[in-house]
N, C-alpha and C positions, 0 to 999 in steps of 0.2 A: 555449527553448518560448515557445510565447502565453499570455500571461496575461489572466484571464479575469475581469470583475468584475460582481456580482451586482446590485449597486445599494445602496441607502443601512442597508441593513440591517446589511447584512456588509462595508460599506467601511471597516469602524474593525479589520477583524480584521488582523492584519498578515501581511504577504506575505512575508515571511521567517520562518519557522521556526525559533526556536531548537533546540538538543541538550535543553534543558531541558522543553521543552512539547515534543519530539517525546515524547520518552520518558515525558510526563506522559500524552500522548495514548496512549498505549501501555499504562498502567498503569491510570489510573484508571476503566474500565469494570470490572475483575475485582474490586471491591471488597473486602470482608472475608474473610480467609483461612474455608476452606469455602466459600464458594460457588459456587468454579470447579473439575472436576474438576484435579488435580494434573496439569503440566503433562507428555509423555513427555520420557524422557533417553535422545537420540540421543545417538550421537560427536559431540564436537568438530565434525567435518568436515561431517557432513550435510547434503547436498545437497539438502534440502526447508525447504521455507517456515517461519520461525522460528514456534513455539506464539503468540505473545501475539502478532504480527501476524492467526494463523487466529481467534486470542479473540475482536480488535476486530472483524473482520469480522461477527461472529457475533454481539456486541453493536448492531453498526448493522442488521442486517438487523432485528431483534428488537424494535428499536425504529421501524422502518419497515413494520414488521408491524400493526404501532399503530395508524398514519397508516392503515393501508389498510381499517381496518373503517370509515374516517369515510364519509358516506353522501352529504357535498357533494363539493365540488370536492378538497378535500384529498386526501380517498380516491380523487377521480382521476386525480389529481396525483402522488399514493404512486404508482396501479398504472403510471406511464408511469415513475416511474424506477425500480421494480422489474422492470418488463420490461428496461433496459436494465442496472441496476445485479449482478444474478445471476450471468448467464453474464459481465461483467466480472471480478466475484471468482473465482468461479471460475476463469477463467485466469489471472489472478494467484498463485492459490494453486497449482494442477498447474503451472504454467511461471515466472512474472512475477518471483517472488520468492523461488524453489527457491534463487539462490545467495547471499541473505542468510545461509541456513543455516550458510554456511563462516565468517562473520567470524568469529566464537570461535576456531576452527580458526586460521584464518590469523593474527590475532592474537597467539596462543600458537605458532606455529610446528609448528602441527601437520604429521607427515607424509604423513598416511594422506590427506591431500587427493587426489582423484583430478583433477589441473589439468585434462588433456586432455576431459573430460566437463563437467564445468564451465564450462571454455571455450566448447566448443559450446553447449551450453547458453544462455549467455549471447548467442552470436554468432545464436545463434536469437531469443531477448530482442527484441534491438536488431530485426533484420530486421521484428518482430509490433510495434514502438512504434507508430510512424502508426496501424494503426488501434485503440490504446488512448487513445492522445490524440484519437484521431475519436469513441471511445464517450466520453472525459468532456467533449468539447463538448455531445454531446446531454445528460450528465448534468448538466451545467451550466442548460441552457436547462431541462429540467423540473424541475431545483430552483429555478429563476428560477419556475416556476409554481405554485411549493408554496409559497414566499413571498409570490403575490400572495395566492394561497387565503386560508393563514391569515391575511394582513393582512385580506383583504377581508370573510372569514366572522369575523372577533376571536376567534381560537385560536390564544393567544400559544404554546401548550404545542407549537405545531410550526414554528416558527419556531428553536427550537434544534435540533431535526433539521435544520433544512436548515443550522443552523451548522455541526452536524457531518461532514452530507457534504461541504459545500464546503470544510473544513477536510480531511476525509477525501483526497480530490480532489489538492488543494493538497500535502499531505504524499506523497503519491505524484509529484506533478510532481517539486518541489522539495527531498527528500530521498532517498525511497526507488527512482526508476528511476536519477536519477546514481549511486545506492551499486550497486545491480545495474553499472552498465557499469565503475565504478572497480575492482567485485573483477575483473573481464574483465580491465580492464587492467594491472591489478596479478598475476596469475595468468599473462599475457603476459609478461609481464617476467622472470616467473623462471624462464618453461621459454625464453626466449630466452639467460636468461644461463647455464643450464646448461651449453651446450658449450662454451662459455668459460671454465666452474671445470673441467668436464672435462679440458679442452684445456690447461691450466696444469696442473692432478694429474699429466697422463702426460710433462710436459719433465723 
């Protein structure tokens, strides 16, 4: 997958995200207890986007909404990001990250995983990945314009937003998209192993 560089503001951000940083990015926006609604309690093997990812998307959209109120170049750059990011978020919540809801169930050997349905979902996602990568390139370009505008207009508060958007994209590229593919491969390996196990049991 291509690596994107946005210039001096974010060149210090590590390109490889550790598991600890990944989990922190999910959990940090949730804040103190009682500030957010309790997450739903799906089965361990639910084929749906994890609640933590949905909440991270919500917080990023809230931050972006504040930038949209700016009346100068920052607001214009934020509008371009919103135009691409909102449908991108909708697609990732309704399609791309649904297989990640299976992770806990797979880790705990939950027999309720609908493998055939999950494999079909992953195969559809992998066909859509080039489109999502194209959207990422457009978001990176718009985010660069946000950085330029915030720097030019001396509005450092929006540089934090640009860093979050950049990290958001990199988490998808370096962690979440590969994880979805791994879920699909693991399920296929399980399916391939089942006929062999059945054959040995009937001997």
